[in-house]
Every structure is written in structure tokens, then in C-alpha cells.
C-alpha positions in Angstrom: 87.9 21.3 -23.0 89.9 24.7 -23.0 87.1 26.4 -21.1 86.9 24.6 -18.1 90.7 23.5 -17.3 91.5 27.6 -17.7 88.4 28.4 -14.9 90.2 25.2 -13.1 93.6 26.2 -13.8 92.4 30.7 -12.5 91.0 28.5 -9.2 94.6 27.6 -8.2 96.1 31.2 -9.0 93.4 33.5 -7.2 95.3 34.6 -4.5 98.1 35.6 -7.0 99.1 39.4 -7.9 97.1 39.7 -10.9 99.9 39.8 -13.5 101.3 37.0 -12.4 97.8 35.2 -12.6 97.6 36.6 -16.6 100.8 35.4 -17.3 100.4 31.9 -15.5 97.2 31.1 -17.3 99.0 32.7 -20.4 101.4 29.9 -20.0 98.3 27.6 -19.5 96.7 28.8 -22.6 99.4 29.0 -24.7 100.9 25.3 -23.9 97.0 23.9 -24.8 97.2 25.6 -28.3 99.8 23.1 -28.6 98.5 20.0 -28.1 98.9 17.4 -31.5 101.6 19.2 -32.6 104.1 16.4 -33.7 106.8 15.6 -31.7 110.4 16.5 -33.4 113.6 16.9 -32.3 115.0 20.2 -31.8 112.1 20.8 -33.9 110.4 24.5 -32.7 106.9 25.4 -34.9 103.2 24.6 -33.8 101.4 22.4 -35.8 105.1 20.9 -37.5 107.1 19.5 -35.0 109.0 20.4 -31.3 110.5 18.5 -28.9 109.5 19.1 -24.8 112.9 21.7 -24.6 111.9 23.9 -27.3 108.1 23.4 -26.2 108.8 25.1 -23.2 111.1 28.0 -24.7 108.3 29.0 -27.5 105.6 28.3 -24.8 107.2 30.7 -22.5 107.7 33.6 -24.8 105.1 32.8 -27.1 102.9 33.9 -23.4 105.6 37.2 -23.1 106.9 35.2 -19.8 110.5 35.1 -20.6 113.1 35.9 -24.1 113.8 34.2 -26.7 115.9 31.2 -25.8 118.1 29.5 -28.0 119.7 26.3 -26.3 123.0 25.0 -27.9 122.5 22.2 -29.8 121.7 18.3 -28.3 121.9 14.9 -30.4 118.6 13.2 -29.4 120.1 11.0 -27.1 122.1 12.8 -24.9 120.9 11.9 -21.6 121.3 8.3 -22.1 125.3 8.7 -22.7 126.4 11.5 -20.6 125.7 12.9 -17.1 125.7 16.8 -17.9 122.8 18.4 -16.3 121.8 20.2 -19.7 117.8 20.5 -19.2 118.0 21.9 -15.8 121.0 24.3 -16.3 118.1 25.9 -19.0 116.1 25.9 -16.4 117.7 27.3 -13.9 118.7 29.7 -16.2 115.0 30.8 -16.0 112.9 29.6 -12.9 114.1 28.3 -9.4 113.1 25.3 -7.4 109.3 25.1 -5.7 108.1 22.5 -3.5 104.1 22.6 -4.8 104.1 23.6 -8.5 101.0 26.1 -10.0 99.7 26.1 -13.3 102.4 27.5 -15.9 105.2 25.8 -13.7 107.9 23.6 -15.1 108.1 19.6 -13.8 111.1 18.4 -15.0 111.7 14.2 -15.1 114.6 12.1 -14.9 114.9 9.6 -17.8 118.3 7.8 -18.9 121.5 9.5 -16.7 120.0 12.4 -16.0 116.8 15.5 -16.0 115.9 15.4 -19.7 112.2 15.7 -20.1 110.4 18.4 -19.3 106.8 19.3 -19.0 103.9 22.6 -18.3 102.2 21.8 -15.5 98.3 23.0 -16.3 96.5 21.7 -13.1 98.8 19.3 -10.6 99.3 16.0 -11.8 98.0 16.8 -15.5 100.7 18.7 -17.8 101.5 19.4 -21.3 104.3 17.9 -22.9 106.0 16.7 -25.9 106.6 13.4 -25.5 108.1 11.1 -27.6 106.3 7.5 -26.9 103.0 9.4 -27.9 104.4 10.8 -30.8 103.4 14.4 -30.1 102.1 17.0 -27.6 99.9 15.5 -25.3 98.0 16.5 -22.3 98.8 14.1 -19.5 97.9 12.7 -16.1 101.6 12.7 -14.4 100.7 10.4 -11.9 98.4 8.1 -13.8 100.8 7.7 -16.0 103.1 5.4 -13.9 106.4 5.7 -16.1 106.3 10.0 -15.3 105.1 9.4 -11.9 108.2 7.4 -11.5 110.3 9.6 -12.9 109.6 12.9 -11.6 112.6 15.3 -10.7 110.6 18.3 -9.5 109.4 21.8 -10.0 110.8 24.8 -11.1 109.0 28.3 -11.6 110.0 31.5 -13.8 107.9 33.8 -11.1 109.4 34.9 -7.5 113.3 35.2 -9.1 115.7 33.0 -10.2 
């Protein structure tokens, strides 16, 4: 399965510069390694526990695309009681909005009052994300999953300048 996913992802990005292709494929590969890791608020240990934000931080660092990111402490239900765009602010420090996602880009979703869920695009609409409803990091079709489809807010990319 992983080989097929990697080949398919590569086909979408073969027009890009070689270094960016390598980085994007490293992100996809690293994200796939996290599959099955239990969901754990503010966790960031592969196989032990991770949440959606920390998954992004660990994957992009592990793929050598971004430096270590240490978000401020955040309660598990912050998105239900506050309008502050914590997730969006953190993502926009390292990425720029894009119209059409490529493998390795970020998808953000609105849960509660703000953008509060993030995923890594494998090959749109397929994503990897730490999903509390699944209890783990999963490979998901964000169009077929109606809950995600209704909450999609946009895409960001760490390539091309933030």
C-alpha cells in the first residue's frame, strides 16, 4: 500500500523542482509512518500518542522541512470556547495559503468556533490526520468523510515562502 501511495503522490509532483519533490515525498512517507499512533492530546511520540497539531510538527520536522515547533500549551477544548485562531496562526507562521493542495501540503478544518483541526495531504482528498473520533492517526478520504468535507477551510503549503 505505501509503495502505491508514494508512486501516486510522486506522479502529482513530478513537475516540481527535484529538491521540493524529495521534501514532499519525505513528508508523505513520514506521515504514513504515524498511522495507528493513538490520539493523545498534546502528545508527540510515534506509536504512543499524538494530536493533529503535534502530528504536523513532528512530521515536518522529521522530514527536515521545518525546524522544531513548540506550540504554547492549549486545552483540549479550546476551539469550543474561544474564537482565537491558534491553529491558523501557527500554520501561517510556516506556510502560505494555496488553492489546490499537493502531496505534503496542509488541510485545515473548522471544528467549534475556529480552525482547529489539521491534516497532511497525501493525494487530495486522501489525508493523514490524528483524529479524536477515530482514536488514532488514520488515512482518510476527506471528501467521503462527510464530517470533514463539511468543515474544510482551506489548504496551506510550507513551500514557496510563507
